[in-house]
VOZA-661636 format. One record per atom (N, C-alpha, C): residue number from 1; residue in one letter; atom name; x, y, z. Coordinates in Angstrom, 1 decimal, m for minus. Layout:
<lozas>
LOZA resi resn name   east  north     up
LOZA  NUM    A   CA      X      Y      Z
...
</lozas>
This chain:
<lozas>
LOZA resi resn name   east  north     up
LOZA    1    M    N    3.7  m11.8  120.3
LOZA    1    M   CA    2.9  m13.0  120.3
LOZA    1    M    C    3.6  m14.0  119.3
LOZA    2    T    N    3.6  m15.2  119.7
LOZA    2    T   CA    4.2  m16.2  118.9
LOZA    2    T    C    3.3  m16.7  117.8
LOZA    3    R    N    3.8  m16.8  116.6
LOZA    3    R   CA    3.0  m17.3  115.4
LOZA    3    R    C    3.4  m18.7  115.1
LOZA    4    F    N    2.5  m19.5  114.6
LOZA    4    F   CA    2.8  m20.8  114.2
LOZA    4    F    C    2.3  m21.1  112.8
LOZA    5    A    N    3.1  m21.8  112.0
LOZA    5    A   CA    2.8  m22.1  110.6
LOZA    5    A    C    3.0  m23.6  110.4
LOZA    6    A    N    2.4  m24.1  109.3
LOZA    6    A   CA    2.7  m25.5  108.9
LOZA    6    A    C    3.1  m25.4  107.5
LOZA    7    I    N    4.0  m26.3  107.1
LOZA    7    I   CA    4.5  m26.4  105.7
LOZA    7    I    C    4.2  m27.9  105.3
LOZA    8    V    N    3.4  m28.0  104.2
LOZA    8    V   CA    3.0  m29.2  103.7
LOZA    8    V    C    3.8  m29.5  102.4
LOZA    9    L    N    4.7  m30.5  102.5
LOZA    9    L   CA    5.6  m30.8  101.3
LOZA    9    L    C    4.8  m31.7  100.4
LOZA   10    A    N    4.4  m31.1   99.2
LOZA   10    A   CA    3.6  m31.9   98.3
LOZA   10    A    C    4.2  m31.7   96.9
LOZA   11    A    N    5.5  m31.8   96.8
LOZA   11    A   CA    6.1  m31.5   95.5
LOZA   11    A    C    6.7  m32.8   94.8
LOZA   12    G    N    6.6  m33.9   95.4
LOZA   12    G   CA    7.2  m35.1   94.9
LOZA   12    G    C    6.6  m35.6   93.6
LOZA   13    E    N    7.5  m36.2   92.8
LOZA   13    E   CA    7.1  m36.8   91.5
LOZA   13    E    C    6.5  m38.2   91.7
LOZA   14    S    N    7.0  m38.9   92.7
LOZA   14    S   CA    6.5  m40.3   92.9
LOZA   14    S    C    6.7  m41.2   91.7
LOZA   15    R    N    7.9  m41.2   91.2
LOZA   15    R   CA    8.2  m42.0   89.9
LOZA   15    R    C    7.9  m43.5   90.1
LOZA   16    R    N    8.2  m44.0   91.2
LOZA   16    R   CA    8.0  m45.5   91.4
LOZA   16    R    C    6.5  m45.8   91.5
LOZA   17    M    N    5.7  m44.9   92.0
LOZA   17    M   CA    4.3  m45.2   92.1
LOZA   17    M    C    3.5  m44.9   90.8
LOZA   18    G    N    4.1  m44.1   90.0
LOZA   18    G   CA    3.5  m43.7   88.7
LOZA   18    G    C    2.5  m42.5   88.8
LOZA   19    E    N    2.2  m42.1   89.9
LOZA   19    E   CA    1.3  m40.9   90.1
LOZA   19    E    C    1.7  m40.3   91.4
LOZA   20    P    N    1.5  m39.0   91.6
LOZA   20    P   CA    1.8  m38.3   92.8
LOZA   20    P    C    1.1  m38.8   94.0
LOZA   21    K    N    1.8  m39.2   95.0
LOZA   21    K   CA    1.2  m39.7   96.3
LOZA   21    K    C    0.2  m38.7   96.8
LOZA   22    Q    N    0.5  m37.4   96.8
LOZA   22    Q   CA   m0.4  m36.4   97.3
LOZA   22    Q    C   m1.8  m36.4   96.7
LOZA   23    L    N   m1.9  m36.9   95.5
LOZA   23    L   CA   m3.2  m36.9   94.7
LOZA   23    L    C   m3.9  m38.3   94.9
LOZA   24    L    N   m3.4  m39.2   95.6
LOZA   24    L   CA   m4.1  m40.5   95.8
LOZA   24    L    C   m5.3  m40.3   96.7
LOZA   25    P    N   m6.4  m41.0   96.4
LOZA   25    P   CA   m7.6  m40.9   97.2
LOZA   25    P    C   m7.4  m41.4   98.6
LOZA   26    W    N   m8.0  m40.6   99.5
LOZA   26    W   CA   m8.1  m41.0  100.9
LOZA   26    W    C   m9.5  m40.7  101.4
LOZA   27    G    N  m10.3  m41.7  101.4
LOZA   27    G   CA  m11.8  m41.4  101.7
LOZA   27    G    C  m12.4  m40.8  100.5
LOZA   28    E    N  m13.1  m39.7  100.7
LOZA   28    E   CA  m13.7  m38.9   99.6
LOZA   28    E    C  m12.8  m37.9   99.0
LOZA   29    H    N  m11.6  m37.7   99.5
LOZA   29    H   CA  m10.7  m36.6   99.1
LOZA   29    H    C   m9.4  m37.2   98.8
LOZA   30    T    N   m8.5  m36.3   98.3
LOZA   30    T   CA   m7.1  m36.7   98.1
LOZA   30    T    C   m6.3  m36.6   99.4
LOZA   31    I    N   m5.1  m37.2   99.5
LOZA   31    I   CA   m4.3  m37.1  100.7
LOZA   31    I    C   m4.0  m35.6  101.0
LOZA   32    V    N   m3.6  m34.8  100.0
LOZA   32    V   CA   m3.3  m33.4  100.3
LOZA   32    V    C   m4.5  m32.6  100.8
LOZA   33    E    N   m5.7  m32.9  100.2
LOZA   33    E   CA   m6.9  m32.3  100.7
LOZA   33    E    C   m7.2  m32.6  102.2
LOZA   34    Q    N   m7.0  m33.9  102.5
LOZA   34    Q   CA   m7.2  m34.3  103.9
LOZA   34    Q    C   m6.2  m33.6  104.9
LOZA   35    V    N   m5.0  m33.5  104.5
LOZA   35    V   CA   m4.0  m32.9  105.3
LOZA   35    V    C   m4.3  m31.4  105.5
LOZA   36    V    N   m4.6  m30.7  104.4
LOZA   36    V   CA   m4.9  m29.3  104.5
LOZA   36    V    C   m6.2  m29.0  105.3
LOZA   37    S    N   m7.2  m29.9  105.1
LOZA   37    S   CA   m8.4  m29.8  105.9
LOZA   37    S    C   m8.2  m29.9  107.4
LOZA   38    T    N   m7.4  m30.9  107.7
LOZA   38    T   CA   m7.0  m31.1  109.2
LOZA   38    T    C   m6.3  m29.8  109.7
LOZA   39    L    N   m5.3  m29.3  108.9
LOZA   39    L   CA   m4.6  m28.2  109.4
LOZA   39    L    C   m5.5  m26.9  109.5
LOZA   40    L    N   m6.4  m26.8  108.7
LOZA   40    L   CA   m7.3  m25.6  108.7
LOZA   40    L    C   m8.1  m25.6  110.0
LOZA   41    R    N   m8.3  m26.8  110.6
LOZA   41    R   CA   m9.1  m26.8  111.9
LOZA   41    R    C   m8.2  m26.6  113.1
LOZA   42    S    N   m6.9  m26.4  112.9
LOZA   42    S   CA   m6.0  m26.2  114.0
LOZA   42    S    C   m5.7  m24.7  114.2
LOZA   43    P    N   m5.1  m24.3  115.3
LOZA   43    P   CA   m4.9  m22.9  115.6
LOZA   43    P    C   m3.6  m22.3  114.9
LOZA   44    L    N   m3.4  m22.7  113.7
LOZA   44    L   CA   m2.2  m22.2  113.0
LOZA   44    L    C   m2.5  m20.8  112.4
LOZA   45    D    N   m1.4  m20.0  112.3
LOZA   45    D   CA   m1.5  m18.7  111.7
LOZA   45    D    C   m1.4  m18.7  110.2
LOZA   46    E    N   m0.7  m19.7  109.7
LOZA   46    E   CA   m0.4  m19.8  108.3
LOZA   46    E    C   m0.2  m21.3  107.9
LOZA   47    I    N   m0.7  m21.6  106.7
LOZA   47    I   CA   m0.4  m22.9  106.1
LOZA   47    I    C    0.2  m22.7  104.7
LOZA   48    V    N    1.4  m23.3  104.5
LOZA   48    V   CA    2.1  m23.2  103.2
LOZA   48    V    C    2.1  m24.6  102.6
LOZA   49    V    N    1.6  m24.7  101.3
LOZA   49    V   CA    1.7  m26.0  100.6
LOZA   49    V    C    2.8  m25.8   99.5
LOZA   50    V    N    3.8  m26.6   99.6
LOZA   50    V   CA    4.9  m26.5   98.6
LOZA   50    V    C    4.6  m27.5   97.5
LOZA   51    V    N    4.5  m27.0   96.3
LOZA   51    V   CA    4.2  m27.9   95.2
LOZA   51    V    C    5.3  m27.8   94.2
LOZA   52    G    N    5.3  m28.8   93.3
LOZA   52    G   CA    6.3  m28.9   92.3
LOZA   52    G    C    5.8  m29.6   91.1
LOZA   53    H    N    6.1  m30.9   91.0
LOZA   53    H   CA    5.6  m31.7   89.9
LOZA   53    H    C    4.1  m31.7   89.8
LOZA   54    R    N    3.5  m31.4   88.7
LOZA   54    R   CA    2.0  m31.4   88.5
LOZA   54    R    C    1.4  m30.4   89.5
LOZA   55    A    N    2.0  m29.3   89.7
LOZA   55    A   CA    1.5  m28.3   90.7
LOZA   55    A    C    0.1  m27.9   90.4
LOZA   56    D    N   m0.3  m27.8   89.2
LOZA   56    D   CA   m1.7  m27.3   88.8
LOZA   56    D    C   m2.7  m28.3   89.3
LOZA   57    E    N   m2.4  m29.6   89.4
LOZA   57    E   CA   m3.3  m30.6   89.9
LOZA   57    E    C   m3.4  m30.6   91.5
LOZA   58    V    N   m2.3  m30.3   92.1
LOZA   58    V   CA   m2.2  m30.4   93.5
LOZA   58    V    C   m2.9  m29.1   94.1
</lozas>
């Protein structure tokens, strides 16, 4: 059986913006929360979120 996974790249520092883009608000949640929420509703077998800068906040 074929398995499918998604990789969310959320490790950027966003120096030019001054704050991580993945933590910017999008509606009632952050961008990374919206992305993961959407992926959770899909038929994926695994979701991997790659974090780096300010990982504890992401």
